[in-house]
N, C-alpha and C positions, 0 to 999 in steps of 0.2 A: 657157492663157488669162491667167494672172497675168503672164507675161513680156510678152504683147501689151499688157496694161493698163499695165504699168510703162513700156514703150516709148512708149505714147501720152502718158502723163504727162510723160515726159522731153521729148517733142516740144512739148507745151504750154509747159513751162517755158522751153525754148530759144526758142520763137517769141516769147513775151512778153519774154524777156530781150534778144533781138536787135531786136525791133520793139515796144518798149513803147508802150502806149496811154496817151494823156493825158500824155505827157512834154512839159511846157511850163510856162512861167510863167503865173500867173493874176493879172494886174494888179488886178482888182477883188475879189480874195479878201478876205473879212473875218476869216478865221482862217488862220494858218500856223504852222509850227514846223519847226525843224531837228532832224534825227535823226542819230545817230552810233553806229556799231558799232565801237568801237576795236579789238576783237579781230581783225577782218579788214579794217578800213578803209572799210566801207560808209558813205557819207554821203548824206543825202537831205533834201529840203525838201518838205513836203506842204502844198498850198494847198487851202482849202475856201471855197466861197461858199455861205452858208446864207441862207435868207430868214427873215422874222420868225417863221414857224412852225417853224423849225429843220429845214427840208427842205434837203437838200444839192442845190443847183442845179447846181453844178459842182465838180469835184475833179481836181486834177492833181498832178504831182510833177516834181522835177528832182533830179539827183544822179548819183552813180556808185557802182558796187558789183558784186558777183558776179551771175551769172545768176539765182540764187534771190531775192536782194533786189530786183532790178529786176523780175522776173516777178511777185513778190508785190505790189509797189507798183502795177504796171500792172493786175493783176487787181483789186486793191482799188479803184482809181479807177473802173474800169468798173462794178463792183458797187455802189459807194456812191452814184453819181449818181442822184438821184430818191428816195433813201431819207430817212426822218426820222432825226434824230440818235439817238433812242432805239433805232431798228432797227439803226443802225450800231453802237451799243454792244452790242446782243445778238449781232451778228455777230462783233465783236471778242472777246467772252467765249467764244463757241463756237470760233472759229478758234484762239484761243490755247490752249484745252484740246485741240483737235484736234492741234496741233503739239507739245504737251508731255505729255499724259496717255495712257499706253498703254491705259487703260481707258475712253477717251473714248467717250461715248454721246451722239449728237446729240439723243436724246429728253430729255436733261437740260436742253436749251436750246430749249424749245418756242417761244420768241419770236423765234428766229433764222430767217431766210429759208432754207427748205429748198433751193430752187434755187441760191441763192448758195453755200450750204455744199457742194452737189454739185460746183459749179465749183471751189471751193477745195480739194476733196479731194486734188487733185494735190499739194498741199503737205504732206499728212499724213506722207509718208515722211521728212520732216526729223526727226521724233521719234526716228528711229534714229541720228541724228547730232547730239548736243546742241550742237555748235559751230554747226551750220547753222540751228538753231531761231532764233537771234538774227538771222540773215539774213532768214528768212521773216517774222518778226514786227516787224522794224524799222519798216516803213512804217505798220503798224497802231498801234504804240506812239506814233509821231510824230503820227498823226492824232488819237489820244487826247490827247496833250499840247496840240495846237493848240486843240481844242474846250474844253479845261479852262483855257485862258489861259496855258499854259506855252510859253515860246519854244523850249525844247529838250527832246529826249528822248534817252536813252542806253540801250544794252543792258547797261551795266555795273551 
């Protein structure tokens, strides 16, 4: 069963990596930032359009990188559209812990959307490969930089 699950997760990553969702410029974005992972060369721009209530009306990305960074960005944009910024922050915190903490417990993040975390679980395997954690979290760090008014994010 574990092998079947691992194979499914790999298929999801490859699908999002080859056919990224929301891969486009967002001309009316009111937040954006450039992300860089100098270790492996991943580069990304994340665009966000938020309304006055800090609801993410639209989210997209452009850039190039490995399948993991592209898949993570694609999944992030799908998940964040329609969420309030505070919910996006809760997801970022939980996702980052999922990718870095071997004792990760989603119960420690009660404000994070459970369905979204289930979808993101495919990325949890990067925790076994520290160099890949930066690939999986680049888009998320870039999103954070954008909403905090920083024009750039780096995994360094």
